[in-house]
PDB file of N, CA, C and O in Angstrom:
ATOM      1  N   UNK A   1       0.841  -1.219  -0.051  1.00  0.00           N
ATOM      2  CA  UNK A   1       0.031   0.066  -0.035  1.00  0.00           C
ATOM      3  C   UNK A   1       0.906   1.308   0.086  1.00  0.00           C
ATOM      4  O   UNK A   1       1.781   1.457   0.939  1.00  0.00           O
ATOM      5  N   UNK A   2       0.590   2.142  -0.818  1.00  0.00           N
ATOM      6  CA  UNK A   2       1.346   3.480  -0.934  1.00  0.00           C
ATOM      7  C   UNK A   2       1.146   4.282   0.263  1.00  0.00           C
ATOM      8  O   UNK A   2       0.115   4.218   0.934  1.00  0.00           O
ATOM      9  N   UNK A   3       2.188   5.077   0.545  1.00  0.00           N
ATOM     10  CA  UNK A   3       2.238   5.898   1.804  1.00  0.00           C
ATOM     11  C   UNK A   3       1.125   6.935   1.779  1.00  0.00           C
ATOM     12  O   UNK A   3       0.547   7.275   2.811  1.00  0.00           O
ATOM     13  N   UNK A   4       0.838   7.428   0.585  1.00  0.00           N
ATOM     14  CA  UNK A   4      -0.277   8.518   0.468  1.00  0.00           C
ATOM     15  C   UNK A   4      -1.653   7.937   0.646  1.00  0.00           C
ATOM     16  O   UNK A   4      -2.558   8.622   1.122  1.00  0.00           O
ATOM     17  N   UNK A   5      -1.832   6.672   0.269  1.00  0.00           N
ATOM     18  CA  UNK A   5      -3.155   6.026   0.486  1.00  0.00           C
ATOM     19  C   UNK A   5      -3.165   5.675   2.006  1.00  0.00           C
ATOM     20  O   UNK A   5      -4.204   5.839   2.645  1.00  0.00           O
ATOM     21  N   UNK A   6      -2.169   5.253   2.532  1.00  0.00           N
ATOM     22  CA  UNK A   6      -2.232   4.964   4.013  1.00  0.00           C
ATOM     23  C   UNK A   6      -2.515   6.189   4.787  1.00  0.00           C
ATOM     24  O   UNK A   6      -3.297   6.137   5.736  1.00  0.00           O
ATOM     25  N   UNK A   7      -1.925   7.300   4.442  1.00  0.00           N
ATOM     26  CA  UNK A   7      -2.265   8.541   5.055  1.00  0.00           C
ATOM     27  C   UNK A   7      -3.597   9.025   4.970  1.00  0.00           C
ATOM     28  O   UNK A   7      -4.193   9.467   5.952  1.00  0.00           O
ATOM     29  N   UNK A   8      -4.100   8.957   3.800  1.00  0.00           N
ATOM     30  CA  UNK A   8      -5.649   9.212   3.516  1.00  0.00           C
ATOM     31  C   UNK A   8      -6.653   8.362   4.277  1.00  0.00           C
ATOM     32  O   UNK A   8      -7.735   8.807   4.660  1.00  0.00           O
ATOM     33  N   UNK A   9      -6.231   7.097   4.480  1.00  0.00           N
ATOM     34  CA  UNK A   9      -7.093   6.068   5.228  1.00  0.00           C
ATOM     35  C   UNK A   9      -7.025   6.551   6.737  1.00  0.00           C
ATOM     36  O   UNK A   9      -8.029   6.585   7.449  1.00  0.00           O
ATOM     37  N   UNK A  10      -5.838   6.900   7.143  1.00  0.00           N
ATOM     38  CA  UNK A  10      -5.590   7.135   8.564  1.00  0.00           C
ATOM     39  C   UNK A  10      -6.411   8.528   8.821  1.00  0.00           C
ATOM     40  O   UNK A  10      -7.092   8.642   9.840  1.00  0.00           O
ATOM     41  N   UNK A  11      -6.332   9.430   7.997  1.00  0.00           N
ATOM     42  CA  UNK A  11      -7.042  10.733   8.060  1.00  0.00           C
ATOM     43  C   UNK A  11      -8.574  10.496   8.175  1.00  0.00           C
ATOM     44  O   UNK A  11      -9.247  11.058   9.039  1.00  0.00           O
ATOM     45  N   UNK A  12      -9.094   9.630   7.255  1.00  0.00           N
ATOM     46  CA  UNK A  12     -10.486   9.321   7.309  1.00  0.00           C
ATOM     47  C   UNK A  12     -10.960   8.679   8.473  1.00  0.00           C
ATOM     48  O   UNK A  12     -12.025   9.012   8.993  1.00  0.00           O
ATOM     49  N   UNK A  13     -10.086   7.590   9.012  1.00  0.00           N
ATOM     50  CA  UNK A  13     -10.470   7.058  10.283  1.00  0.00           C
ATOM     51  C   UNK A  13     -10.446   8.040  11.492  1.00  0.00           C
ATOM     52  O   UNK A  13     -11.268   7.899  12.398  1.00  0.00           O
ATOM     53  N   UNK A  14      -9.584   8.959  11.518  1.00  0.00           N
ATOM     54  CA  UNK A  14      -9.644   9.931  12.468  1.00  0.00           C
ATOM     55  C   UNK A  14     -10.807  10.875  12.378  1.00  0.00           C
ATOM     56  O   UNK A  14     -11.274  11.312  13.431  1.00  0.00           O
ATOM     57  N   UNK A  15     -11.309  11.226  11.252  1.00  0.00           N
ATOM     58  CA  UNK A  15     -12.445  12.075  11.113  1.00  0.00           C
ATOM     59  C   UNK A  15     -13.714  11.186  11.608  1.00  0.00           C
ATOM     60  O   UNK A  15     -14.652  11.674  12.239  1.00  0.00           O
ATOM     61  N   UNK A  16     -13.624   9.863  11.251  1.00  0.00           N
ATOM     62  CA  UNK A  16     -14.822   9.019  11.673  1.00  0.00           C
ATOM     63  C   UNK A  16     -14.807   8.814  13.156  1.00  0.00           C
ATOM     64  O   UNK A  16     -15.854   8.770  13.801  1.00  0.00           O
ATOM     65  N   UNK A  17     -13.651   8.692  13.686  1.00  0.00           N
ATOM     66  CA  UNK A  17     -13.692   8.505  15.243  1.00  0.00           C
ATOM     67  C   UNK A  17     -14.182   9.929  15.986  1.00  0.00           C
ATOM     68  O   UNK A  17     -14.839   9.941  17.027  1.00  0.00           O
ATOM     69  N   UNK A  18     -13.807  10.952  15.365  1.00  0.00           N
ATOM     70  CA  UNK A  18     -14.231  12.297  15.945  1.00  0.00           C
ATOM     71  C   UNK A  18     -15.735  12.377  15.837  1.00  0.00           C
ATOM     72  O   UNK A  18     -16.450  12.680  16.792  1.00  0.00           O
ATOM     73  N   UNK A  19     -16.231  12.059  14.489  1.00  0.00           N
ATOM     74  CA  UNK A  19     -17.657  12.167  14.335  1.00  0.00           C
ATOM     75  C   UNK A  19     -18.483  11.323  15.260  1.00  0.00           C
ATOM     76  O   UNK A  19     -19.558  11.717  15.710  1.00  0.00           O
ATOM     77  N   UNK A  20     -17.940  10.116  15.542  1.00  0.00           N
ATOM     78  CA  UNK A  20     -18.629   9.127  16.529  1.00  0.00           C
ATOM     79  C   UNK A  20     -18.654   9.735  17.925  1.00  0.00           C
ATOM     80  O   UNK A  20     -19.669   9.733  18.621  1.00  0.00           O
ATOM     81  N   UNK A  21     -17.491  10.255  18.300  1.00  0.00           N
ATOM     82  CA  UNK A  21     -17.420  10.720  19.732  1.00  0.00           C
ATOM     83  C   UNK A  21     -18.304  11.874  19.888  1.00  0.00           C
ATOM     84  O   UNK A  21     -18.936  12.013  20.935  1.00  0.00           O
ATOM     85  N   UNK A  22     -18.406  12.777  18.852  1.00  0.00           N
ATOM     86  CA  UNK A  22     -19.236  14.084  19.014  1.00  0.00           C
ATOM     87  C   UNK A  22     -20.809  13.682  18.917  1.00  0.00           C
ATOM     88  O   UNK A  22     -21.688  14.228  19.584  1.00  0.00           O
ATOM     89  N   UNK A  23     -21.011  12.682  18.017  1.00  0.00           N
ATOM     90  CA  UNK A  23     -22.485  12.527  17.637  1.00  0.00           C
ATOM     91  C   UNK A  23     -23.160  11.399  18.501  1.00  0.00           C
ATOM     92  O   UNK A  23     -24.374  11.242  18.370  1.00  0.00           O
ATOM     93  N   UNK A  24     -22.460  10.604  19.375  1.00  0.00           N
ATOM     94  CA  UNK A  24     -23.080   9.573  20.000  1.00  0.00           C
ATOM     95  C   UNK A  24     -24.106   9.934  20.931  1.00  0.00           C
ATOM     96  O   UNK A  24     -25.234   9.455  20.812  1.00  0.00           O
ATOM     97  N   UNK A  25     -23.817  10.735  21.848  1.00  0.00           N
ATOM     98  CA  UNK A  25     -24.765  11.250  22.959  1.00  0.00           C
ATOM     99  C   UNK A  25     -26.035  11.869  22.291  1.00  0.00           C
ATOM    100  O   UNK A  25     -27.157  11.474  22.608  1.00  0.00           O
ATOM    101  N   UNK A  26     -25.832  12.871  21.340  1.00  0.00           N
ATOM    102  CA  UNK A  26     -27.032  13.497  20.782  1.00  0.00           C
ATOM    103  C   UNK A  26     -27.863  12.334  19.988  1.00  0.00           C
ATOM    104  O   UNK A  26     -29.094  12.351  19.961  1.00  0.00           O
ATOM    105  N   UNK A  27     -27.178  11.441  19.419  1.00  0.00           N
ATOM    106  CA  UNK A  27     -27.966  10.437  18.698  1.00  0.00           C
ATOM    107  C   UNK A  27     -28.907   9.626  19.722  1.00  0.00           C
ATOM    108  O   UNK A  27     -30.103   9.449  19.489  1.00  0.00           O
ATOM    109  N   UNK A  28     -28.237   9.134  20.916  1.00  0.00           N
ATOM    110  CA  UNK A  28     -29.035   8.467  21.859  1.00  0.00           C
ATOM    111  C   UNK A  28     -30.177   9.309  22.397  1.00  0.00           C
ATOM    112  O   UNK A  28     -31.277   8.787  22.582  1.00  0.00           O
ATOM    113  N   UNK A  29     -29.945  10.675  22.671  1.00  0.00           N
ATOM    114  CA  UNK A  29     -30.932  11.467  23.226  1.00  0.00           C
ATOM    115  C   UNK A  29     -32.052  11.617  22.148  1.00  0.00           C
ATOM    116  O   UNK A  29     -33.229  11.606  22.508  1.00  0.00           O
ATOM    117  N   UNK A  30     -31.713  11.757  20.831  1.00  0.00           N
ATOM    118  CA  UNK A  30     -32.733  11.788  19.804  1.00  0.00           C
ATOM    119  C   UNK A  30     -33.480  10.618  19.787  1.00  0.00           C
ATOM    120  O   UNK A  30     -34.710  10.657  19.800  1.00  0.00           O
ATOM    121  N   UNK A  31     -32.822   9.530  19.758  1.00  0.00           N
ATOM    122  CA  UNK A  31     -33.717   8.158  19.720  1.00  0.00           C
ATOM    123  C   UNK A  31     -34.704   8.043  20.904  1.00  0.00           C
ATOM    124  O   UNK A  31     -35.831   7.566  20.771  1.00  0.00           O
ATOM    125  N   UNK A  32     -34.186   8.530  22.122  1.00  0.00           N
ATOM    126  CA  UNK A  32     -35.103   8.507  23.362  1.00  0.00           C
ATOM    127  C   UNK A  32     -36.167   9.431  23.209  1.00  0.00           C
ATOM    128  O   UNK A  32     -37.286   9.122  23.617  1.00  0.00           O
ATOM    129  N   UNK A  33     -35.935  10.630  22.621  1.00  0.00           N
ATOM    130  CA  UNK A  33     -37.074  11.490  22.509  1.00  0.00           C
ATOM    131  C   UNK A  33     -38.075  11.030  21.464  1.00  0.00           C
ATOM    132  O   UNK A  33     -39.274  11.184  21.695  1.00  0.00           O
ATOM    133  N   UNK A  34     -37.692  10.511  20.401  1.00  0.00           N
ATOM    134  CA  UNK A  34     -38.474  10.025  19.362  1.00  0.00           C
ATOM    135  C   UNK A  34     -39.439   8.895  19.770  1.00  0.00           C
ATOM    136  O   UNK A  34     -40.608   8.827  19.390  1.00  0.00           O
ATOM    137  N   UNK A  35     -38.817   8.005  20.596  1.00  0.00           N
ATOM    138  CA  UNK A  35     -39.456   6.797  21.149  1.00  0.00           C
ATOM    139  C   UNK A  35     -40.144   7.002  22.456  1.00  0.00           C
ATOM    140  O   UNK A  35     -40.650   6.030  23.016  1.00  0.00           O
ATOM    141  N   UNK A  36     -40.204   8.208  22.991  1.00  0.00           N
ATOM    142  CA  UNK A  36     -40.884   8.507  24.230  1.00  0.00           C
ATOM    143  C   UNK A  36     -42.416   8.599  24.205  1.00  0.00           C
ATOM    144  O   UNK A  36     -42.949   9.163  23.250  1.00  0.00           O
ATOM    145  N   UNK A  37     -43.103   8.117  25.123  1.00  0.00           N
ATOM    146  CA  UNK A  37     -44.494   8.245  25.162  1.00  0.00           C
ATOM    147  C   UNK A  37     -44.932   8.642  26.545  1.00  0.00           C
ATOM    148  O   UNK A  37     -44.849   7.722  27.359  1.00  0.00           O
ATOM    149  N   UNK A  38     -45.371   9.768  26.999  1.00  0.00           N
ATOM    150  CA  UNK A  38     -45.522  11.037  26.171  1.00  0.00           C
ATOM    151  C   UNK A  38     -44.249  11.666  25.977  1.00  0.00           C
ATOM    152  O   UNK A  38     -43.289  11.459  26.720  1.00  0.00           O
ATOM    153  N   UNK A  39     -44.230  12.464  24.945  1.00  0.00           N
ATOM    154  CA  UNK A  39     -43.004  13.278  24.630  1.00  0.00           C
ATOM    155  C   UNK A  39     -42.756  14.379  25.522  1.00  0.00           C
ATOM    156  O   UNK A  39     -43.621  15.250  25.611  1.00  0.00           O
ATOM    157  N   UNK A  40     -41.727  14.461  26.176  1.00  0.00           N
ATOM    158  CA  UNK A  40     -41.287  15.602  27.115  1.00  0.00           C
ATOM    159  C   UNK A  40     -41.011  16.815  26.303  1.00  0.00           C
ATOM    160  O   UNK A  40     -40.747  16.701  25.106  1.00  0.00           O
ATOM    161  N   UNK A  41     -41.060  18.011  26.913  1.00  0.00           N
ATOM    162  CA  UNK A  41     -40.860  19.231  26.288  1.00  0.00           C
ATOM    163  C   UNK A  41     -39.378  19.260  25.924  1.00  0.00           C
ATOM    164  O   UNK A  41     -38.550  18.538  26.481  1.00  0.00           O
ATOM    165  N   UNK A  42     -39.077  20.176  24.912  1.00  0.00           N
ATOM    166  CA  UNK A  42     -37.663  20.218  24.505  1.00  0.00           C
ATOM    167  C   UNK A  42     -36.807  20.857  25.611  1.00  0.00           C
ATOM    168  O   UNK A  42     -35.647  20.468  25.740  1.00  0.00           O
ATOM    169  N   UNK A  43     -37.286  21.785  26.395  1.00  0.00           N
ATOM    170  CA  UNK A  43     -36.643  22.269  27.414  1.00  0.00           C
ATOM    171  C   UNK A  43     -36.289  21.335  28.533  1.00  0.00           C
ATOM    172  O   UNK A  43     -35.238  21.457  29.162  1.00  0.00           O
ATOM    173  N   UNK A  44     -37.221  20.352  28.785  1.00  0.00           N
ATOM    174  CA  UNK A  44     -37.026  19.388  29.816  1.00  0.00           C
ATOM    175  C   UNK A  44     -36.095  18.358  29.385  1.00  0.00           C
ATOM    176  O   UNK A  44     -35.389  17.753  30.192  1.00  0.00           O
ATOM    177  N   UNK A  45     -36.074  18.116  27.979  1.00  0.00           N
ATOM    178  CA  UNK A  45     -35.018  17.194  27.457  1.00  0.00           C
ATOM    179  C   UNK A  45     -33.534  17.801  27.610  1.00  0.00           C
ATOM    180  O   UNK A  45     -32.570  17.109  27.936  1.00  0.00           O
ATOM    181  N   UNK A  46     -33.477  19.031  27.363  1.00  0.00           N
ATOM    182  CA  UNK A  46     -32.066  19.622  27.400  1.00  0.00           C
ATOM    183  C   UNK A  46     -31.618  19.889  28.716  1.00  0.00           C
ATOM    184  O   UNK A  46     -30.435  19.676  28.982  1.00  0.00           O
ATOM    185  N   UNK A  47     -32.453  20.360  29.647  1.00  0.00           N
ATOM    186  CA  UNK A  47     -31.942  20.780  30.911  1.00  0.00           C
ATOM    187  C   UNK A  47     -32.642  19.918  31.967  1.00  0.00           C
ATOM    188  O   UNK A  47     -33.863  19.953  32.123  1.00  0.00           O
ATOM    189  N   UNK A  48     -31.769  19.096  32.730  1.00  0.00           N
ATOM    190  CA  UNK A  48     -32.292  18.243  33.832  1.00  0.00           C
ATOM    191  C   UNK A  48     -32.897  19.030  35.002  1.00  0.00           C
ATOM    192  O   UNK A  48     -33.751  18.529  35.733  1.00  0.00           O
ATOM    193  N   UNK A  49     -32.449  20.224  35.153  1.00  0.00           N
ATOM    194  CA  UNK A  49     -32.995  21.050  36.219  1.00  0.00           C
ATOM    195  C   UNK A  49     -34.311  21.913  35.920  1.00  0.00           C
ATOM    196  O   UNK A  49     -34.842  22.680  36.723  1.00  0.00           O
ATOM    197  N   UNK A  50     -34.723  21.655  34.659  1.00  0.00           N
ATOM    198  CA  UNK A  50     -36.045  22.381  34.391  1.00  0.00           C
ATOM    199  C   UNK A  50     -37.221  21.735  35.097  1.00  0.00           C
ATOM    200  O   UNK A  50     -37.305  20.512  35.204  1.00  0.00           O
ATOM    201  N   UNK A  51     -38.099  22.547  35.563  1.00  0.00           N
ATOM    202  CA  UNK A  51     -39.238  22.035  36.457  1.00  0.00           C
ATOM    203  C   UNK A  51     -40.344  21.764  35.542  1.00  0.00           C
ATOM    204  O   UNK A  51     -41.413  21.335  35.975  1.00  0.00           O
TER     205      UNK A  51
END
């Protein structure tokens, strides 16, 4: 494998890892919000201290 190809793959894996790290918790929250019955208000979803 050429060095330039290896560098491109490593850069792509780095971007993918960053995207998963940043997007995992919001994705879990979104899935929970979409499947909730009854749906909580958006403020209550974002802030655990909201009454």
